[in-house]
C-alpha positions as CSV (number, residue, x, y, z in Angstrom):
1,X,1.4,18.9,17.9
2,X,-2.2,19.0,18.7
3,X,-1.6,16.6,21.2
4,X,0.9,15.6,24.3
5,X,3.8,14.8,23.3
6,X,3.7,11.7,25.8
7,X,0.7,10.6,23.6
8,X,2.3,10.7,20.5
9,X,5.6,8.4,23.0
10,X,3.4,6.0,24.7
11,X,0.5,5.1,22.3
12,X,0.9,1.6,20.8
13,X,-0.3,1.5,17.3
14,X,-0.3,-2.9,17.2
15,X,-1.3,-2.7,20.5
16,X,-3.1,-6.3,20.8
17,X,-1.5,-7.7,17.8
18,X,1.7,-8.9,20.2
19,X,1.8,-12.5,19.4
20,X,5.6,-11.6,18.4
21,X,8.6,-11.7,20.7
22,X,9.7,-7.3,20.9
23,X,12.9,-6.3,21.9
24,X,15.5,-3.6,22.6
25,X,12.5,-1.5,21.6
26,X,12.5,2.3,21.8
27,X,10.4,5.3,20.3
28,X,11.5,8.9,20.2
29,X,10.1,11.9,18.0
30,X,12.2,13.2,15.4
31,X,12.2,15.9,12.7
32,X,13.5,14.3,9.8
33,X,16.4,13.8,8.0
34,X,15.2,12.5,5.1
35,X,12.1,11.1,3.4
36,X,10.4,8.1,4.8
37,X,7.4,6.2,3.8
38,X,4.0,7.0,7.1
39,X,3.0,3.8,8.1
40,X,-0.2,4.5,9.4
41,X,-1.4,6.9,6.0
42,X,-4.1,7.9,7.6
43,X,-4.7,11.6,7.4
44,X,-3.3,12.3,4.2
45,X,-5.1,12.6,0.8
46,X,-2.8,9.9,-1.0
47,X,-3.1,5.9,0.7
48,X,0.3,6.3,1.0
49,X,2.3,9.5,1.6
50,X,5.8,9.9,2.6
51,X,7.8,12.4,5.7
52,X,9.6,14.6,4.1
53,X,12.4,16.8,6.0
54,X,12.1,18.7,8.8
55,X,8.7,17.2,9.4
56,X,7.8,15.6,13.2
57,X,7.0,11.8,12.8
58,X,6.9,9.1,15.6
59,X,9.7,6.5,15.1
60,X,10.1,3.3,16.8
61,X,12.5,0.5,16.0
62,X,12.7,-3.3,17.6
63,X,14.5,-6.7,17.0
64,X,11.8,-8.3,16.5
65,X,11.2,-12.5,16.9
66,X,14.8,-13.0,17.5
67,X,15.2,-12.1,13.7
68,X,15.3,-9.3,12.2
69,X,16.1,-5.3,13.3
70,X,11.9,-3.1,12.3
71,X,11.5,0.6,11.5
72,X,8.9,2.3,11.2
73,X,7.9,6.3,11.2
74,X,4.6,8.0,11.8
75,X,3.8,11.2,11.1
76,X,2.6,13.2,13.8
77,X,-0.7,14.3,11.5
78,X,-2.1,11.3,10.5
79,X,-1.3,9.9,14.5
80,X,-4.0,13.3,15.0
81,X,-6.3,11.9,12.7
82,X,-6.4,9.2,14.2
83,X,-6.5,10.4,17.6
84,X,-9.4,12.5,16.7
85,X,-10.8,9.5,15.5
86,X,-10.6,7.4,18.8
87,X,-12.0,11.1,20.5
88,X,-8.2,11.2,22.8
89,X,-9.2,14.1,24.4
90,X,-12.3,12.8,25.9
91,X,-9.5,10.8,27.9
92,X,-7.0,14.2,28.0
93,X,-7.7,13.9,32.4
94,X,-6.1,9.7,32.6
95,X,-2.6,10.6,30.9
96,X,-1.5,12.2,34.1
97,X,-2.7,9.1,36.1
98,X,-0.8,6.5,34.4
99,X,2.4,4.8,36.6
100,X,5.9,5.8,34.8
101,X,6.8,3.2,33.1
102,X,10.1,1.6,34.7
103,X,14.0,3.2,33.7
104,X,14.5,1.5,30.6
105,X,18.1,0.1,30.3
106,X,20.8,2.0,28.7
107,X,22.3,-1.0,25.7
108,X,20.1,-3.9,25.0
109,X,21.5,-6.9,25.9
110,X,22.6,-9.7,23.7
111,X,21.7,-12.4,23.2
112,X,22.1,-16.2,21.4
113,X,19.5,-16.4,19.2
114,X,19.8,-13.0,18.6
115,X,23.1,-13.2,15.6
116,X,21.8,-16.4,14.9
117,X,25.0,-17.6,17.5
118,X,25.9,-16.7,20.8
119,X,26.4,-14.1,22.1
């Protein structure tokens, strides 16, 4: 990885597009065990490419708009290309100044609208 792991985890590719209700969000760096489509597909030779087994990726999952679970993968080379384009190396010093987020709850609480009925 070209950048610090915290940058891959804290960066939000959908920042500003938050007109949706997102709950139970999890973001982690994983080594994939089967092929997954890279949803950034910025640094690859093809418009859309797959992350191959054994490669590292950012995986995000969440309950979206109270109706379905969403999940996507981004490969590290595409994220590196995105960070390079945004010149994140200029901001490396600012990463140390970020406030730590509150401890996330260990489990997701069910609500009545999550499954179309009572919790």
